[in-house]
N, C-alpha and C positions, 0 to 999 in steps of 0.2 A: 746472385751472393747469397750467401749464408753466413749470418751474425750470429754468438749465442755471444750473450754477457751478463755476466755472474758480478754484481755491486755491493761487496760491505759496505755496512752503514751504520754509526753508534752513534746517538745523540746524547745531551748534554746530562742524561739523566742514567745513562750506562745501559740504554734498552738498542740492544741489537737486532739486526736481519739482514734481509737479504733478497734485492731484485734479480730477476733472474728472464729478460727478455731474449727469445729468441726467435731468429725471422728469418723465411728461405726465399729470396725474390728474383726473381726474372727481371731484367734492368733493357730491353731492346733501344738499338740507337738507331738512327739512316739520318745521314746527310748528303747531300747534292751540291756540286760545285758546277754552275753554266757561265759558259764565259760569252755573253752575247754579243760583246765586241772586245776588238782591245784596250779599250778602258772603263767599259762596264762587266761588272757581274751577278748575276744569280745568284745566292744562296738560299736554300732548304735543308730544312731537319726539322728530327722527330725521335723526342726520345722519353722516357721512363727513368725518373731519379727518384730521391729518397732524399728525407732527412731523419738523422737520429736527434735525441735530444742529449743533450748535456746531463753528465753524469749528476750534478748537482740537482738538475731536475726531475732526476729519477730518486735520488733518496728523499724520503717524508722526515724532511730534519728542515728547519725554517731558521733563517737568517736575515742579512740583512747586508745588500750590497754595498754599500757607504755610508756613513756619516750622515746620518736625518733621512735617509730613504725610508723605504718603508718594510717591511718584512715580507719575504719569500719564501714560501712552502715550497720544497717537490713532490710529485705525484710517482708512486711506485707503477702504476696502474697505465703511466703515460705511454702512446704509440708512436712508435717514429711514422711518418711523413711521406704516402708517396705521392709523386710529381709529376705528373704527365704537360710535357714543351712542346710546342709547335711555334717555329720560327719563319718567317719569309722576308727576306735581305736583296734588297737592291742595292750596287754601290756603284759609283762612279769616278773616277780619278782625274780629273783636268789635267793634273802635270804634278811636277814632282811635290810631294809632300801638302799634297791637298785630295781633298775626296767631299763625297756627297753620297751620302746613305738615307734609306727609309728604310723601317723597317715595322713589319706585325709579328707581334707575339702573343701568344695564349698558356694559360697554364690553367692545368683543374688540376685542386687538391684535394686527397683521401687522407683525413685523420690531422689534419692541421694543427701546430700547437701555438695556442695561443695564453700569455700571460691574462690573467683574468682575477679581479676583485673579490672576495666573499664576500655574505651580504652577514656583518658579524659586528660587536660592540668593542670599545675599544680597539687596539692598533690595527690597522689596516693593515692587511693579509692580500699577498698575491699568491694566487696559485697556478700552476700550470699545467692546463686542460686541453682535449683532444674535441675540437669542433667537427660535426661528422662529413663536411664538405668547403673545399670553396673554389673561387675562381678567379684569374686575373688577368686582363686581357689589355692592350694598349699600343700604341704608336709610336715608333721612337726616330729620332731625324735626328743628324750629326752631319755637320758642315764642318773641313778646315779649308780657306784659298787665300790667297796672295793679296793683296788690294789692291798690286801694280795694274790689273785687270780696270781697274776706275780711273787710274791716272799713275801715270810715271813718277809723282813725287810718291808715291804711298809704295813703293815697291819694297821699303823696309818693313812695312806692314803686314802682320797676319793675323787674324779672325776666325775665331776654332766656338763654335755651339756646338749642346747637346741639351737636346729639349725629349723629355717624355712624357708623354698623356697617358694614363692610365685607369682602369676601372675595375675593382675588385668587390667579390661582397661572399661572406660567409654564411652556412644555414649551420646552425649548433646544433640540431637536433633535440632541442630541448622544448616542448612545446611552449607558447607562449613568445618564445624569442622571438624578435624583428630581426630580418637578414639585415648586414652593418655592412662597413669595408670592414676587411682586415686590418688589426692591428699592427701598427704602425706602417702600415704601406698608405703614401701618400697617394693625391690623384693628378701631379705633376711635380716637376725635376726639373730646374733650367741649369746649366752652369755653360756659361760662355765667356769669353776674353779677347785680348788684345796683347798681341805681342809687338812691343819693336827690335828690332835687329838688322841694325844695316853689315853690310856687304864687309867690314874688315872683321867686324863680330868681335872688338873690342866692348861695345860695350851693349846692354841689351835690359829691355823693360817689359815685364810682363803685369797687367793687370786682369783680375780672377774675379767673378761676379756667379754666386751661387745662390738659390731659393727652392726650399722645399717645400709641397702645400700643405698644407694642416693636416694631419695626422691621429686617429687615434691613439693613445698609450696607455690608455688604462678600459676597457671595455666594461659594461656593466653587470652584474651580477644576474644570473638566470632568476627569473623569476622577481626582477624587481624593476620599476619604473623609471627608477633614476636614470639621467644621464648619461651618455659617453665623456671622459677624458679628455679632453682633444686639446695636443699642441697646435700652435697657431705660426703661420709662417714666421722665416726670421730671416730675413735675407742676410747674406754678406759682402761684402768687398775688402781684396784682397790687392797689395801690390807687392812688385818684388823686381830690385834694378841692382845691376851690377855693371861692375864700370873700373876701367886700370887705374893702377897706381905708380912710384916711380919703381925702377930700376925690380922687374919683376913682378911686383907687385897688385895684388886687385881686391875690392872691396868688391861689400855686399849690403844691402837695405832692402830690410823685408816689413813692410807695413802691416797688420793684418784685424780683422774685426772694425774696418773702419769708419763703416755705419753704425755701430754697438748694438745693433738690433737687438731688443730685451728676449730673452726664454719667457715664454708665457705658457701658460696651462688654462683652458678653460672648459668649465662643465655649464654648459647651456652661457646665462650670462654671467655667472658666478667664476672670481677668478680666482685659483687655484694653489699658482705656483709662477713666481715672477722675478728676475731680477736681469743683470745686465752683467754679461762676462767682464768686461772691459777693450779698450781698443788695447794692441801690441805693435811694438814696435824693437827690432833688431841689426846690430850692425857687426860687419866683421868684415876682416882681412886677412885673404891668404897671400900665400908664397911661394912661391915659383922658380925655382933655377932652372 
């Protein structure tokens, strides 16, 4: 793949410039799907992909993404990231709409792009930089199963879950920088829920639970001994209900963020940000002739 970008920019003072990154990359890929039995499959794949920076991450202009957010500045020296991907996945299908799978994955990054604070006085400024390399590996478990195998009275219930446990490590390439997790990379992600859907299909309900482990959102500047800023886990619980009404009408009720877990960012023991977004509810009616 060959790419050639010409990005023209102008800052608020009228200073103009151009960034012109150009790359030629070979991106091989191979995948094998093996039928072990009539209900089991093994999938093996390997590939090299890439990730390009956004235009605003390349232009050396500072901006604010939103009201109250930190200042962000682009970097015209930013390079695209090369990613080597390796995956092995076993799948089993016990019945219609049911699945059980276990996957192992590993990724190796060359020149990964990370937003990082610079050590400076005054306004906090976040700059986009290339680290030297990074690795990310883990295991993913996924399951969807009707609960009728437990008891006939539970045939209207289905449970599903997706759990990923992973580890990442970044080498910045700057002398004195300790290795750490990749920015934005959590050590675990859990998505699970239960659906109630009777045979007549007129009424259904779904309960969803989600939680993401702590993750670095602002990595410490190179050469400084300050701690990383870490977003804390924030469990979330949602409920969705669908039900029939009169004369072809149906209703829906959605309840969001029932736990109202706080958004919290900590730097060591220091709390840098804290707020609650609140619970939400919506109701709707639809009609079909």
